[in-house]
Residue frames relative to the residue before (quaternion, step in Angstrom):
aa qw qx qy qz dx dy dz
M 1.0000 0.0000 0.0000 0.0000 0.00 0.00 0.00
I 0.0963 -0.7704 0.6285 0.0473 3.51 -1.05 0.85
E 0.2825 -0.7351 0.5870 0.1876 3.56 -1.28 0.41
I 0.0960 -0.8000 0.5922 0.0059 3.53 -0.81 1.07
T 0.2354 -0.7658 0.5838 0.1319 3.55 -0.98 0.87
C 0.1102 -0.7888 0.6033 0.0414 3.55 -0.85 0.97
N 0.1446 -0.8051 0.5740 0.0382 3.58 -0.76 1.11
D 0.2403 -0.8047 0.5224 0.1478 3.62 -0.68 0.94
R 0.5165 -0.6933 0.3760 0.3336 3.63 1.27 0.37
T 0.6419 0.4578 -0.3537 0.5032 3.60 1.19 0.35
G 0.6732 -0.4910 0.2822 0.4754 3.58 1.30 0.28
K 0.6229 0.5378 -0.3470 0.4498 3.58 1.23 -0.10
K 0.0614 -0.7969 0.6010 0.0007 3.53 -0.73 1.11
V 0.1267 -0.7808 0.6085 0.0631 3.57 -0.94 0.86
R 0.1598 -0.7656 0.6157 0.0961 3.61 -0.87 0.95
V 0.0595 -0.8089 0.5842 -0.0289 3.52 -0.81 1.09
K 0.2366 -0.7367 0.6199 0.1304 3.56 -1.01 0.91
C 0.1539 0.7646 -0.6071 0.1519 3.53 -0.83 1.09
D 0.5171 -0.6160 0.4937 0.3308 3.52 -1.38 -0.09
E 0.6061 -0.5855 0.4040 0.3557 3.58 -1.14 0.58
R 0.6741 0.5010 -0.2931 0.4569 3.55 1.14 -0.54
D 0.4656 0.6649 -0.4349 0.3897 3.59 1.31 0.00
T 0.4321 -0.6775 0.5262 0.2783 3.54 -1.17 0.57
I 0.6547 -0.4813 0.3886 0.4343 3.58 -1.27 0.19
G 0.6036 0.5752 -0.3347 0.4391 3.57 1.11 -0.68
D 0.6511 0.5042 -0.2935 0.4854 3.51 1.08 -0.83
L 0.6268 0.5246 -0.3198 0.4792 3.57 1.07 -0.75
K 0.6423 0.5229 -0.3227 0.4581 3.58 0.94 -0.80
K 0.6393 0.5184 -0.3242 0.4662 3.59 1.04 -0.73
L 0.6428 0.5041 -0.3187 0.4807 3.60 1.05 -0.74
I 0.6447 0.5066 -0.3181 0.4759 3.59 0.99 -0.75
A 0.6423 0.5273 -0.3132 0.4596 3.56 0.99 -0.88
A 0.6396 0.5302 -0.3295 0.4487 3.58 1.00 -0.72
Q 0.7000 0.4506 -0.2633 0.4875 3.61 1.07 -0.70
T 0.7671 0.3750 -0.2201 0.4717 3.61 0.96 -0.69
G 0.4423 -0.7258 0.4292 0.3057 3.53 1.23 -0.30
T 0.5385 0.5902 -0.4172 0.4332 3.56 1.26 0.41
V 0.5993 -0.5547 0.4385 0.3753 3.56 -1.31 0.21
A 0.5065 -0.6877 0.4272 0.2969 3.63 -0.79 0.95
E 0.6318 0.5487 -0.3374 0.4313 3.59 1.08 -0.64
K 0.6701 0.4919 -0.3014 0.4671 3.62 1.18 -0.39
I 0.5841 0.5918 -0.3724 0.4122 3.62 1.25 -0.19
V 0.0763 -0.7580 0.6467 0.0371 3.59 -1.03 0.89
L 0.1420 -0.7898 0.5932 0.0650 3.52 -0.88 0.98
K 0.0288 -0.8119 0.5813 -0.0447 3.55 -0.86 1.07
K 0.0714 -0.7209 0.6817 0.1019 3.51 -1.37 0.29
W 0.7777 -0.1147 -0.0337 0.6172 3.57 -0.30 1.36
Y 0.8052 -0.2470 0.1924 0.5036 3.62 -0.57 -1.09
T 0.5356 0.6309 -0.3924 0.4013 3.56 1.28 0.11
I 0.1495 -0.7647 0.6196 0.0946 3.57 -0.74 1.02
F 0.3433 -0.7691 0.5063 0.1853 3.56 -0.64 1.13
K 0.3366 -0.7526 0.5427 0.1607 3.48 -1.04 0.97
D 0.6240 -0.6341 0.3324 0.3132 3.58 -1.01 0.91
N 0.7419 0.4634 -0.2401 0.4210 3.56 0.93 -0.81
I 0.6218 0.5374 -0.3367 0.4596 3.66 1.24 -0.07
T 0.4764 -0.7103 0.4491 0.2584 3.55 -0.98 0.88
L 0.6350 -0.5176 0.4105 0.4006 3.55 -1.27 0.39
E 0.6191 0.5680 -0.3197 0.4380 3.54 1.09 -0.82
D 0.6515 0.5150 -0.3049 0.4662 3.58 1.01 -0.84
Y 0.6951 0.4374 -0.2589 0.5084 3.59 1.08 -0.78
E 0.3893 -0.7370 0.4631 0.3013 3.61 1.28 -0.07
I 0.3097 0.7122 -0.5438 0.3179 3.56 0.93 1.03
H 0.0823 -0.8316 0.5485 -0.0265 3.52 -0.59 1.23
D 0.7412 -0.4081 0.2975 0.4423 3.58 -1.35 0.05
G 0.8234 0.2428 -0.1967 0.4737 3.54 -0.99 0.98
Q 0.4890 0.6754 -0.4296 0.3468 3.60 1.21 0.02
N 0.3154 -0.7409 0.5644 0.1820 3.56 -1.18 0.69
L 0.1155 -0.7801 0.6131 0.0464 3.55 -1.08 0.85
E 0.4339 -0.6675 0.5342 0.2843 3.57 -1.16 0.52
L 0.1773 -0.7889 0.5858 0.0548 3.55 -0.92 1.03
Y 0.0177 -0.7812 0.6212 -0.0587 3.52 -0.77 1.18
Y 0.2800 -0.7276 0.6021 0.1723 3.55 -1.30 0.52
A 0.2545 -0.7943 0.5381 0.1216 3.54 -0.74 1.11
């Protein structure tokens, strides 16, 4: 299990526990459950990279304690 922190740049931080083999889509569903938003409207970025839903966290080399940028589309 790893813990990822997502910051939406308005002061709201969401901490999510998931597995490295989970996809970005799975992570979005976990974030949506905590924030009360729709998972399809969540966009996750790191610098200029927009993460795609069907690729795993392991493939993107997202590890324990990493921060991601959270946007709403």
